[in-house]
C-alpha positions in Angstrom: 9.5 -24.0 5.0 7.8 -20.9 3.4 7.7 -17.8 5.4 4.3 -16.7 6.2 5.5 -12.9 6.2 7.2 -13.4 2.6 4.1 -15.2 1.4 1.8 -12.2 2.8 4.2 -9.6 1.2 3.8 -11.5 -2.1 0.1 -11.8 -1.7 -0.3 -8.3 -0.9 1.7 -7.2 -4.1 -0.3 -9.3 -6.2 -3.7 -8.2 -4.9 -2.8 -4.5 -5.0 -1.9 -4.9 -8.4 -5.0 -6.7 -9.2 -7.3 -4.1 -7.6 -5.1 -1.3 -9.2 -5.8 -2.9 -12.7 -9.8 -3.0 -12.1 -9.6 0.6 -10.7 -7.0 2.1 -13.3 -9.5 4.6 -14.8 -9.7 6.3 -11.3 -6.0 7.1 -11.0 -5.7 6.2 -7.3 -2.6 5.1 -5.5 -2.7 1.9 -3.3 -2.8 4.1 -0.3 -5.8 6.2 -1.6 -7.6 2.9 -2.5 -6.9 1.7 1.3 -8.3 4.9 2.7 -11.5 4.8 0.6 -12.1 1.1 1.1 -12.0 1.8 5.0 -14.1 4.7 4.7 -16.8 2.8 2.3 -19.2 2.1 5.1 -20.0 5.9 5.1 -18.9 6.2 8.8 -16.7 9.3 9.7 -13.6 8.6 11.4 -10.9 10.5 13.1 -7.5 10.8 11.5 -6.2 8.5 14.3 -8.7 5.8 14.0 -8.4 5.9 10.3 -4.6 5.7 10.4 -5.0 2.6 12.7 -7.3 1.0 10.1 -5.1 1.6 7.1 -1.9 0.9 9.0 -0.2 4.0 8.6 1.0 6.9 10.9 -1.3 9.9 11.0 1.5 12.1 9.7 1.9 9.8 6.6 -1.9 9.8 6.1 -2.0 13.5 5.8 -0.5 13.4 2.4 -2.9 10.8 1.3 -5.8 12.7 2.8 -4.7 15.9 1.1 -4.7 14.3 -2.4 -8.3 12.8 -1.8 -9.5 16.2 -0.5 -8.0 17.9 -3.5 -10.0 15.6 -5.7 -13.2 16.3 -3.8 -13.5 12.8 -2.4 -13.4 13.4 1.3 -13.6 16.3 3.8 -11.7 17.1 6.9 -13.6 18.9 9.8 -13.2 19.5 13.5 -14.4 16.8 15.7 -17.5 18.4 17.6 -16.3 16.6 21.0 -12.6 17.0 20.8 -11.2 20.1 19.0 -7.8 18.5 18.7 -9.4 15.6 16.4 -10.2 15.7 12.8 -13.1 13.9 11.3 -12.8 12.5 7.8 -15.8 12.1 5.8 -16.6 11.0 2.3 -18.3 13.6 -0.2 -21.0 12.2 -2.4 -18.4 11.8 -5.0 -16.1 10.0 -2.6 -19.0 7.6 -1.5 -19.5 6.6 -5.1 -15.8 6.1 -5.6 -15.5 4.3 -2.1 -18.3 1.9 -3.2 -16.5 1.1 -6.5 -13.3 0.4 -4.5 -15.1 -1.8 -2.1 -16.7 -3.7 -5.0 -13.2 -4.3 -6.7 -11.7 -5.4 -3.5 -14.6 -7.8 -2.9 -14.3 -9.3 -6.5 -10.6 -9.7 -6.3 -11.2 -11.5 -3.0 -14.0 -13.6 -4.4 -12.0 -14.8 -7.3 -8.9 -15.6 -5.2 -10.7 -17.6 -2.4 -13.3 -19.2 -4.7 -11.7 -22.7 -4.5 -11.0 -22.6 -0.7 -13.0 -24.3 2.0 -14.5 -21.8 4.5 -12.5 -23.1 7.2 -9.3 -22.3 5.4 -10.4 -18.9 5.1 -11.2 -18.5 8.7 -7.7 -20.0 9.6 -6.2 -17.6 7.3 -8.0 -14.6 9.0 -6.7 -16.0 12.4 -3.2 -16.0 11.2 -3.5 -12.3 9.7 -5.1 -11.1 13.0 -2.0 -12.8 15.0 0.4 -11.0 12.6 -1.3 -7.7 13.0 -1.0 -7.8 16.7 
């Protein structure tokens, strides 16, 4: 029997490689691509919420955010309702880059799933949600 965890790890490696190739000219790490893809909807997020979305600890995420801020793709500001929280926002250049990241992710996904029936995709999402719990 094939391990779902090992298959997921392999699929992650392959898809990250494909996305990286499509975005090679941007010189972004997989972690930076992940952050930008999660921010692509244009909504500001606290570091805590963003770290949960990208699957990383806030302290680990700080280095990624430092690099993105250094490239003027994001800004970090104090949360108006909670001075302990930091909001992460895309700059206009960051939104442009995030839109390109999201498009590349969608294209890789479209190609990978093109031959699968919708119920298979739904079942796969159910498995991934269960594993993420």
